[in-house]
N, C-alpha and C positions, 0 to 999 in steps of 0.2 A: 398908647396912645390913652387916652383918658377922655370923656363926655364933656367934662369941667376942665376948669382951671387946673386941676393936677396933675403931677407928673409921677409915670410910673416907671420902674426899671428890675430888669431879671437877669442878675449872672449865675452862668453854672460854673462849675469845676468839678473837678475830680477830687475825689478825699476817700484814702483807705479801698479803694474798688467800687467805689460809690460814688455818686454825684451829688454834688451841696448844691441846692437852687436858693437862691437869695432874694427874694421877693421884698421890693422898697416903694412904698407910696411917703409922696412929698404934697401936703396939701396947702403948708402956712399957716394952719391951725390947728390948736392943741387940743386935746380931750375931745375929741370927735372919733366916734366909733365907725370901722369899717369891718365888711365880711373879705375873706379871702379863700383863694382855693389854687391849687397847683396841680395840674394835669398833663396825661399823657395823652395821644389820639384818643384813647378807647376807653380812660378811667381816671376818676380823681385820684390823688396818690395822697395828697393833704387837704385840711381844710381847718378853718377857724375864725377866730373875730380878734380883732388889736384895736388899740386906741392910740391915735396919735399924741406924741408927747413931745416937751423941750421945744425950745427956742424956734424950730426950723417946722413944727409940727407934722412929723413924718410917723412913719412906724417902717420896722421893717421883721422880715419871718423867714429864719433859715430853717432849711428842712434837710435832711439826706435821703437819696431816694436810690434804688435800684438802678445800677449802671448795665443796660442791656447792649447784646451784640450790636454794631455798627452806632448808628447815628441815633441820638438822645434830643428827643423834641420835647419840650416841658412848655408850657402856655401856664400864665398867671392871670390869673382874676381878681378886681377886687369891688367891692362894692359899697356906698354910703347910704343905704334902704335905696330910694328909687330918685336921690338926687343925681348922683353921679357915677360911673361906674369906669374900670378901668381895663385893659386887657393888653398883656405882653408876650411876646415868643422868643425863646432862644431855643437854639440848637449846640448841642457839644459832638463833636465825632469820638 
């Protein structure tokens, strides 16, 4: 869910004993800087910034995170200053 007109997706998949988290934000406008983070309930596992590109005006971030026992829940967040923020959560067994 985003506070503006952008769309956000988070895909989780298993890869070599870890979890691949793929966060995508589609804004339909290129050249816009966003800050992003991937977190678990108790800690941030990755963070950075990205710029929307191409005709779709989107960015995508892929990170490998530890696969813990049982269910894993990852939350992705992205913000472009104070103008818009997005949040999405996914769980993998």
